[in-house]
C-alpha positions as CSV (number, residue, x, y, z in Angstrom):
1,M,1.0,2.1,-71.1
2,P,0.5,-0.9,-68.7
3,C,-1.2,-4.0,-70.3
4,P,-4.9,-4.7,-69.1
5,G,-3.9,-8.0,-67.4
6,Y,-1.7,-6.0,-65.1
7,Q,-4.4,-3.5,-64.1
8,K,-6.7,-6.4,-63.3
9,K,-4.3,-8.1,-61.2
10,R,-3.3,-4.8,-59.4
11,A,-7.1,-4.2,-58.7
12,A,-7.6,-7.7,-57.3
13,S,-4.6,-7.4,-55.0
14,H,-5.5,-4.0,-53.7
15,P,-8.6,-4.8,-51.5
16,L,-6.6,-7.8,-49.9
17,S,-3.8,-5.5,-49.0
18,R,-6.2,-2.9,-47.4
19,R,-7.9,-5.7,-45.5
20,T,-4.6,-7.1,-44.2
21,V,-3.6,-3.5,-43.0
22,L,-7.0,-3.0,-41.3
23,K,-6.7,-6.3,-39.5
24,S,-3.2,-5.5,-38.5
25,L,-4.2,-2.0,-37.2
26,L,-7.2,-3.6,-35.3
27,G,-5.0,-6.2,-33.8
28,V,-2.6,-3.6,-32.6
29,G,-5.4,-1.5,-31.2
30,L,-6.8,-4.4,-29.3
31,G,-3.3,-5.4,-28.0
32,L,-2.7,-1.8,-26.8
33,R,-6.2,-1.8,-25.1
34,F,-5.6,-5.0,-23.3
35,A,-2.0,-3.8,-22.2
36,G,-3.5,-0.6,-20.9
37,A,-6.2,-2.5,-19.0
38,A,-3.4,-4.7,-17.5
39,V,-1.4,-1.7,-16.4
40,G,-4.6,-0.1,-15.0
41,A,-5.4,-3.2,-13.0
42,A,-1.8,-3.4,-11.6
43,E,-2.0,0.2,-10.5
44,E,-5.4,-0.4,-9.0
45,A,-3.9,-3.3,-7.0
46,K,-1.0,-1.0,-5.7
47,R,-3.4,1.6,-4.6
48,A,-5.9,-0.8,-2.9
49,R,-6.0,-0.6,0.9
50,P,-4.4,-3.4,3.0
51,Q,-6.3,-6.7,2.6
52,V,-6.6,-9.5,5.1
53,G,-3.8,-11.9,4.6
54,D,-1.3,-9.2,3.1
55,F,2.1,-9.5,4.6
56,L,3.8,-6.3,5.6
57,V,7.3,-5.2,4.1
58,F,9.8,-2.5,4.7
59,S,8.9,0.7,2.8
60,R,12.5,2.1,2.3
61,G,16.1,1.4,3.1
62,E,18.3,-1.3,2.3
63,R,15.6,-3.9,3.1
64,Q,12.9,-2.3,1.1
65,G,10.3,-4.9,0.0
66,Q,11.4,-7.6,2.4
67,L,9.1,-9.3,4.7
68,I,8.8,-8.1,8.3
69,T,8.9,-10.5,11.2
70,S,8.4,-9.6,14.9
71,Q,12.2,-10.1,15.4
72,D,12.9,-7.1,13.0
73,L,11.1,-4.8,15.2
74,P,13.0,-3.7,18.3
75,L,11.1,-4.0,21.6
76,A,9.7,-0.6,22.6
77,G,10.6,1.1,19.3
78,P,11.5,2.9,17.3
79,P,8.8,2.1,14.7
80,V,9.2,0.9,11.2
81,I,7.1,2.2,8.2
82,A,5.8,-0.6,6.1
83,Y,3.6,-1.4,3.1
84,P,1.3,-4.3,2.5
85,L,2.3,-7.0,0.1
86,D,-0.2,-9.2,-1.6
87,P,1.3,-12.8,-1.1
88,G,-0.5,-14.1,-4.3
89,T,0.6,-11.5,-6.8
90,Q,3.7,-10.2,-4.8
91,T,2.2,-6.7,-5.5
92,V,3.4,-4.2,-2.9
93,R,0.6,-1.8,-2.2
94,D,2.7,1.4,-2.3
95,G,0.5,3.2,-5.0
96,S,-1.0,5.3,-2.3
97,R,0.7,7.0,0.7
98,L,-2.6,6.3,2.7
99,N,-1.3,2.6,2.8
100,A,1.8,3.4,4.7
101,V,1.7,1.5,8.2
102,L,3.6,2.4,11.3
103,L,4.8,-0.9,13.1
104,V,6.1,-1.0,16.6
105,R,6.5,-3.9,19.2
106,F,6.0,-3.7,22.9
107,A,5.6,-6.2,25.7
108,Q,2.1,-7.4,25.9
109,E,1.5,-5.9,29.3
110,E,2.3,-2.5,28.2
111,L,-0.6,-2.5,25.8
112,S,-4.2,-1.4,26.8
113,E,-6.8,-4.0,26.4
114,P,-8.3,-2.5,23.3
115,T,-4.9,-2.4,21.8
116,R,-4.1,-5.9,22.5
117,A,-7.2,-6.8,20.7
118,V,-5.6,-5.7,17.3
119,A,-2.0,-6.6,18.2
120,A,0.0,-9.6,17.3
121,E,2.4,-10.8,19.8
122,G,2.9,-7.3,21.1
123,V,3.3,-5.6,17.5
124,V,0.9,-2.9,16.8
125,G,0.1,-1.2,13.4
126,Y,-1.4,2.2,12.7
127,S,-1.8,4.5,9.7
128,A,1.4,6.6,9.2
129,V,-0.7,9.5,8.0
130,C,-1.6,12.2,10.4
131,T,-5.2,13.0,11.0
132,H,-4.5,16.7,11.1
133,T,-3.2,17.8,7.8
134,G,-1.9,14.4,6.3
135,C,1.8,14.6,7.0
136,E,3.8,11.4,7.6
137,V,4.0,10.5,11.3
138,S,7.8,10.0,11.3
139,G,8.7,11.2,14.8
140,W,9.4,9.0,17.8
141,K,9.8,10.2,21.5
142,A,11.8,7.2,22.9
143,E,11.4,8.3,26.6
144,T,7.6,8.3,26.3
145,K,7.3,5.8,23.4
146,H,4.9,8.1,21.5
147,F,4.6,8.8,17.8
148,V,5.1,12.4,16.8
149,C,4.0,14.2,13.6
150,P,6.8,16.7,12.6
151,C,4.5,19.2,11.0
152,H,2.4,20.4,13.9
153,A,3.6,18.1,16.8
154,S,0.5,16.0,17.1
155,T,1.3,13.2,19.5
156,F,-0.1,9.7,19.7
157,D,0.2,6.9,22.2
158,P,0.6,3.5,20.2
159,K,0.2,1.5,23.4
160,D,-3.4,2.9,23.6
161,R,-4.8,2.7,20.1
162,A,-2.9,5.9,19.0
163,H,-4.8,8.0,21.6
164,I,-4.0,11.7,21.1
165,I,-1.6,13.1,23.7
166,G,-1.2,16.4,22.4
167,G,-1.3,18.7,19.3
168,P,-4.0,19.7,16.9
169,A,-4.9,16.2,15.4
170,P,-8.8,15.8,15.6
171,R,-8.7,12.0,16.2
172,P,-6.3,8.9,16.8
173,L,-4.5,7.3,13.9
174,A,-6.4,4.3,12.5
175,A,-5.3,1.0,13.8
176,L,-4.6,-2.0,11.4
177,P,-5.3,-5.3,13.1
178,L,-2.4,-7.8,12.8
179,Q,-1.6,-11.4,13.2
180,M,1.5,-13.5,12.8
181,V,1.6,-16.1,10.1
182,D,4.9,-18.3,10.2
183,G,6.5,-15.5,12.1
184,K,5.6,-12.9,9.5
185,V,3.6,-9.7,10.3
186,T,0.3,-10.1,8.6
187,V,-2.8,-8.0,8.2
188,A,-5.8,-9.5,10.1
189,G,-8.5,-6.8,9.3
190,F,-9.2,-3.3,7.8
191,F,-8.2,0.0,9.2
192,S,-10.3,0.7,12.3
193,G,-11.4,4.1,10.8
194,R,-10.8,6.6,8.0
195,V,-7.2,7.0,7.1
196,G,-5.4,10.4,6.8
197,A,-6.7,13.9,7.2
198,T,-10.3,15.2,6.8
199,Q,-9.5,17.0,3.4
200,Q,-7.8,13.9,1.9
């Protein structure tokens, strides 16, 4: 049978031990909550639409994530698919396919007046998501310099605000206003209209 002194000592240490455990659990819980909030904020930043001042970077290939300059874009195509990059946080906004941007460069005189208003040194940017059913507009007709959606052959003219040349697309691709900052292709405004298909 244990002595009375031992029982008192054990009883006195028990609440302290329980309190310590509860504090530890509370600390872990708060830490996980803050970590979860940080992850949520990072994901939200990746899904956010292109913002004024964002740079544009290659979306795939050997140069994925690298900044795009006008020299990286061959004159008269083919186009490059890019994602916006927040220059402050270095977050690539690739958390939504609706942020994909088609970039192509033309001689200034080839562009219509409304297109020149959103271009930067002949570089134009458009949503890469077709307005018909939301496929990626990945086709290119070199002879006519037109974007083509591979799903249902909707065809758009990038020299004239992505005007519809043919196919079932109900509206042009949304234009993304651009500017050049130290030679880098940079976002100058928000998409000119709703991005993607009606049902998206």
